[in-house]
N, C-alpha and C positions, 0 to 999 in steps of 0.2 A: 436554542439550538444553534450550533456553530457549523459552518461549512468549511471543509478543508480540501484542497486540491494539490497534487504534486505530479512531477514528471520525472521519468527516467528513460534511458535508452534500452531497447530490447536487442540483445545480440542476435543478429539475423540467423545464425546457425542454431540458435536455441528456441526459435519461435514455435516449432512443433512441440517441443517438450513443455514450454511454458503454457501453451494452449491445453495440452493434455493435463497438466497439473491443475489448472483452473477449471477444467471441465468436471473435475471430481475433487473440488476443494475439500480438505480434510475437516470433518465435523468438529474436532477439537480446536482447530484454528478459528472456525466460525464462532464457536462458543466463547472463546477468549475475546474476540472482537465484540460480541454482544455484551459480555460481562463488563467490558470497558466502555459501554455506552456508545458504541459505533453502530450506525445503521445506514441504510441507503448507500451502501458502499459499492462502487463500480470501478472497473478498470477498462479503459478504452485503448485501442491501438490504431495508430496512423503513421505511416511512413517511418516505421522503426521506433516511434516514440510511444511509451506507455503513459497514459494520463489517468490518474486516480482521482476519484471524488468520494468524499464520505461526509456524513452528518454526525455530529457529536452532541449528545444530550446530557452529558455528565457535568460535574462542577469543578473537576480537577484534571484537566487534559494531560498535563505532564505526568501525574501519578498514574493515570489510566494507561498512557502509552508505555510507561515503565513496567506496568504489570503485564502488558502484552509482550514486551521484550523479555521479560523474565519467565514467561510461560514455556515449559520444556517442549510441548508439542509445536508451538509457534516457532521456537528456535530450530527445531528439526525441519519444519516446513521451509524456513528461510535458507537452511543448508541446501535445499533443492532448488529454490527459486532465485537466490542471490547470484549463482553462476550464470543465470540467464540474462542478467541485467548489467548495465554499465552506467554509472552515474554521469550526469551531464558535466561538461567542463565547468559550468557555473555553480555547481553544487559546492557547499562549504565542505571543509575537510572531513567532518564526521557525518555528513549527510549522504544517504544513498538516493532516496527520492527527494528531489529538490522542490521545496514548496512553491506553489504558484500563487500569485497575487490575484485576488478577486477584484475585477474592475467594473463588473456589471452584474446585477442580479434582478430577476423579475419573479415575484411570487404569483 
C-alpha cells in the first residue's frame, strides 16, 4: 500500500458549494476511485487549504490515475469541483493538487 497526500487552495466564495458537493459525492466518482485501487480517501479543510490523503493498493499508479481522469462521470464531477479550487503557487504547471511529501508515519 502506498500513501499519497496533496494540497490545493479552496476559493473562499466556493466553500459552501464544495461542502455541498462532497456531502453527496457522486456514486460514479466513488466507483471510479475504487476501481483504481484508491481507498481510505479523505479531504480536510483548514484556513482555506484542502488537504487530501489516500491509500493506493494497485500496481500501476500512473495507469490507474489516467483511468480516473478518463472516466466521463469523474470528468463531469471535476467540472463542478475545479472552479472551487485554486492551485498553490508552488504547484507545477500541470498540477492542480500539489503533492505533499511524507516526512513522518506511524503504523
